[in-house]
C-alpha positions in Angstrom: -35.1 4.5 -126.0 -36.6 5.7 -122.8 -36.7 2.1 -121.4 -33.1 1.6 -122.3 -32.1 4.7 -120.5 -33.9 3.8 -117.3 -32.2 0.3 -117.4 -28.8 2.0 -117.7 -29.4 4.3 -114.7 -30.5 1.4 -112.5 -27.5 -0.7 -113.5 -25.2 2.3 -112.7 -26.8 2.6 -109.2 -26.4 -1.1 -108.5 -22.7 -1.1 -109.4 -22.1 2.0 -107.1 -23.8 0.2 -104.2 -21.7 -2.9 -104.6 -18.5 -0.7 -104.7 -19.4 1.1 -101.5 -20.2 -2.2 -99.7 -16.8 -3.6 -100.6 -15.0 -0.5 -99.3 -16.7 -0.9 -95.9 -16.5 -4.7 -95.5 -15.4 -6.4 -92.2 -11.9 -7.6 -91.4 -11.0 -11.0 -92.8 -10.3 -13.7 -90.2 -9.4 -13.4 -86.5 -6.6 -11.1 -85.5 -3.3 -12.4 -84.2 -2.5 -12.5 -80.5 -0.1 -10.6 -78.3 3.0 -9.3 -80.1 1.1 -8.8 -83.4 1.4 -5.6 -85.5 -0.1 -2.4 -84.4 -3.6 -1.2 -85.3 -6.6 0.5 -83.9 -8.6 -1.6 -81.4 -12.2 -1.8 -82.4 -14.8 -1.3 -79.8 -12.4 0.2 -77.2 -15.3 1.6 -75.3 -16.7 -1.9 -75.0 -13.5 -3.3 -73.4 -13.6 -2.1 -69.8 -10.3 -1.4 -68.1 -9.5 -2.8 -64.6 -7.0 -1.5 -62.1 -4.7 -4.0 -60.4 -5.3 -4.1 -56.7 -4.0 -6.3 -53.9 -6.5 -8.7 -52.4 -6.6 -11.8 -50.4 -8.0 -15.1 -51.7 -8.3 -18.5 -50.2 -9.6 -22.0 -50.8 -12.2 -23.6 -48.5 -12.8 -26.9 -47.0 -16.1 -28.0 -45.4 -16.4 -29.8 -42.0 -19.4 -30.8 -40.1 -20.6 -31.9 -36.7 -23.5 -31.8 -34.2 -24.1 -29.0 -31.7 -23.4 -30.0 -28.1 -24.1 -27.9 -25.0 -21.1 -25.9 -23.8 -21.7 -27.2 -20.3 -23.6 -30.3 -19.1 -23.9 -31.0 -15.4 -25.2 -34.3 -13.9 -26.5 -33.4 -10.5 -26.1 -36.3 -8.1 -27.8 -37.2 -4.8 -25.9 -35.8 -1.9 -27.0 -38.3 0.7 -28.8 -41.7 1.0 -32.5 -41.7 1.7 -35.8 -41.3 -0.1 -36.7 -38.7 -2.7 -39.2 -36.4 -0.9 -39.8 -33.9 -3.7 -38.8 -33.3 -7.3 -39.3 -29.6 -8.2 -38.3 -29.6 -11.9 -39.3 -31.4 -15.1 -37.6 -32.0 -18.4 -37.3 -28.9 -20.7 -37.7 -26.5 -17.7 -35.2 -23.6 -17.4 -33.6 -23.4 -14.0 -31.3 -20.8 -12.4 -28.1 -21.5 -10.7 -28.9 -22.2 -7.0 -32.5 -23.2 -7.6 -33.7 -26.3 -5.8 -34.0 -29.4 -8.1 -35.1 -32.0 -5.5 -34.9 -32.9 -1.8 -34.0 -36.1 0.0 -35.3 -37.4 3.3 -32.6 -39.2 5.3 -33.2 -42.9 5.9 -32.6 -42.7 9.6 -35.1 -39.8 10.1 -38.1 -41.8 11.1 -39.3 -39.1 13.4 -39.0 -36.3 10.9 -36.4 -34.6 13.0 -34.2 -33.3 10.2 -34.9 -31.0 7.3 -34.8 -32.7 3.8 -31.4 -32.4 2.1 -31.8 -30.2 -1.0 -30.0 -30.7 -4.3 -29.6 -27.3 -6.1 -28.7 -26.4 -9.7 -25.0 -25.6 -10.2 -25.6 -23.7 -13.4 -28.3 -21.8 -15.2 -29.7 -24.0 -18.0 -32.4 -26.3 -19.3 -33.3 -29.6 -17.6 -32.4 -32.4 -19.9 -33.2 -35.5 -17.8 -34.9 -36.2 -14.5 -33.6 -39.6 -13.3 -35.4 -40.0 -10.0 -39.0 -40.2 -8.7 -40.7 -39.2 -5.5 -40.4 -41.8 -2.7 -37.7 -43.7 -4.6 -34.9 -44.9 -2.5 -31.5 -43.6 -3.5 -27.9 -43.8 -2.4 -25.5 -40.9 -2.2 -23.8 -40.2 -5.5 -26.5 -41.4 -7.8 -27.3 -39.4 -10.9 -30.5 -37.4 -10.4 -31.0 -34.4 -12.7 -29.1 -33.4 -15.8 -28.9 -29.7 -16.7 -27.6 -28.3 -20.0 -26.1 -24.9 -19.9 -27.7 -22.3 -22.1 -24.6 -20.0 -22.5 -23.7 -21.6 -25.9 -22.7 -24.7 -27.9 -19.6 -26.5 -28.9 -19.1 -28.5 -32.0 -16.4 -31.0 -32.7 -15.3 -31.9 -36.2 -12.5 -33.9 -37.8 -10.0 -32.6 -40.4 -7.2 -34.4 -42.3 -3.5 -33.8 -41.5 -3.2 -32.2 -45.0 -5.5 -29.3 -43.9 -5.1 -29.3 -40.1 -2.1 -26.9 -40.1 -3.4 -24.6 -42.8 -6.3 -23.4 -40.7 -6.1 -20.3 -38.5 -7.1 -21.1 -34.9 -9.2 -18.3 -33.3 -10.8 -17.3 -36.6 -14.5 -16.3 -36.9 -16.6 -19.0 -38.7 -20.1 -19.3 -40.1 -22.1 -22.5 -39.9 -25.2 -23.6 -41.7 -27.7 -26.0 -40.2 -29.6 -28.7 -42.1 -32.7 -26.4 -41.8 -30.9 -23.5 -43.5 -30.2 -21.4 -40.4 -26.8 -19.6 -40.3 -24.9 -19.2 -37.1 -21.6 -17.5 -36.3 -18.9 -18.7 -33.9 -15.2 -19.2 -33.5 -12.7 -22.0 -34.0 -11.4 -22.6 -30.5 -8.8 -25.2 -30.9 -7.2 -28.1 -32.8 -6.1 -31.3 -31.0 -2.4 -31.6 -30.4 -2.4 -35.1 -31.7 -4.4 -36.9 -34.3 -6.5 -40.0 -33.9 -3.7 -42.4 -34.9 -6.1 -44.9 -36.2 -7.6 -42.5 -38.7 -5.0 -39.8 -39.0 -7.6 -37.1 -38.4 -7.2 -34.1 -36.1 -10.1 -32.8 -34.0 -11.3 -29.2 -34.3 -13.5 -27.6 -31.6 -15.8 -24.7 -32.4 -17.8 -22.5 -30.1 -21.2 -20.9 -30.9 -23.2 -18.5 -28.6 -26.5 -19.6 -27.2 -29.4 -19.0 -29.6 -33.1 -19.9 -29.8 -32.7 -20.4 -33.5 -30.8 -23.6 -33.1 -30.9 -26.5 -30.7 -28.7 -29.2 -29.2 -28.0 -32.0 -31.6 -28.5 -30.0 -34.8 -26.0 -30.9 -37.6 -24.0 -27.9 -38.8 -21.7 -27.5 -41.9 -18.8 -25.1 -41.6 -16.7 -23.7 -44.5 -13.1 -23.0 -43.4 -10.6 -21.0 -45.5 -7.2 -22.5 -46.2 -4.2 -21.5 -48.3 -4.8 -17.8 -47.8 -2.8 -15.8 -50.4 -2.5 -12.1 -50.7 -1.5 -10.6 -54.0 -2.6 -9.3 -57.4 -5.4 -11.4 -58.8 -7.1 -11.1 -62.2 -9.9 -13.1 -63.9 -8.5 -16.2 -65.5 -10.1 -15.4 -68.9 -8.1 -12.2 -69.4 -4.8 -14.1 -69.5 -3.7 -15.0 -73.0 -1.5 -17.9 -73.8 0.8 -17.7 -76.8 3.8 -19.9 -77.6 3.9 -21.4 -74.1 4.0 -18.0 -72.4 1.2 -16.0 -70.7 0.3 -12.3 -71.4 -2.0 -9.6 -70.1 -3.2 -6.7 -72.2 -1.8 -3.8 -70.3 -3.1 -0.2 -70.9 0.0 2.0 -70.6 0.3 5.7 -69.8 -0.1 6.6 -73.4 -3.6 4.9 -73.4 -2.3 2.2 -75.7 -2.3 -1.6 -75.5 0.8 -3.4 -74.5 1.1 -7.3 -74.4 2.9 -7.9 -71.1 4.4 -11.3 -70.3 3.4 -12.4 -66.8 4.1 -15.2 -64.4 1.1 -17.1 -63.0 0.5 -18.3 -59.5 -2.2 -20.5 -58.0 -5.8 -20.5 -59.1 -8.6 -19.5 -56.8 -11.9 -20.1 -58.4 -12.3 -17.7 -61.4 -9.2 -15.7 -60.3 -5.5 -16.4 -60.8 -2.6 -14.8 -59.0 -0.1 -12.8 -61.1 3.2 -13.4 -59.3 5.3 -11.4 -61.6 4.8 -8.9 -64.4 2.0 -6.7 -62.9 2.2 -3.9 -60.3 -0.5 -2.5 -58.1 -2.2 0.4 -59.8 -1.4 -0.7 -63.4 -4.4 -1.1 -65.8 -5.3 -4.0 -67.9 -8.2 -5.2 -70.1 -10.7 -7.2 -68.1 -12.7 -8.3 -71.1 -11.2 -9.4 -74.4 -12.7 -9.2 -77.8 -10.0 -11.2 -79.7 -9.2 -8.1 -81.8 -6.6 -6.5 -79.5 -3.5 -5.1 -81.1 -0.1 -4.0 -79.8 -0.2 -0.2 -79.6 -3.9 0.1 -80.2 -5.5 3.1 -78.5 -8.1 2.5 -75.9 -10.6 4.7 -73.9 -10.2 6.0 -70.4 -10.8 3.5 -67.6 -14.3 3.3 -66.1 -14.3 3.7 -62.4 
């Protein structure tokens, strides 16, 4: 009899546990979308609220080219004669007005005249020395090439589709093949394209820097299609029956399925062109269990 009583007690406890478990079971199946019946939103604290704010987004295109010196002066011989001295070498920094070389006149057999100097017209780095001492030269021949050190220019091509969507005068950032970042400005766009290719030429300017050198290849990202408006993450927009909705948190701290009109996509963001106002609040992370009229927590700042 004692054994039978124990079995009856255990059986009673098991039946009670099963009953409690059934009363607290999970919801069956996924909830309907916007416009469904009202109900409490589960996990409201785990669904952060965002505040709609105006921002500017843009697409980008990438162009590239090689750095050229902003100025390049080919110093030429100023008279005919013989090179008496060469005072510079390749790679040397020279100052404007510094003597590069001197020329002895051909008719000065008695050394009656001072040698004719050729001086640097700009401050820069000597790129080439094209003459040698005692070499005979004629007036106007190239002698020394000096590259200005004040900065670089870069020319790149862009299609007619993008040429007029780029803001001239904007600040730009370039990345060299070696990973060095340099900043500059977009100076100009050619008035006409190359009619054989249809491409327009862009000219960029970068300040002088010891981190980069003449001839380095640089890639530049340029923003196009700049749009200012209300952007939200694409994954918070819900599509139902051919329409688009946002879960708005109204003044009563309840969910409202608001129909919205979508604009262009910019990466992970999409423009809301109608249906959302600055300062309004919306769910920025969905659980799939949102309900019309469900109460939600206060927004997290």
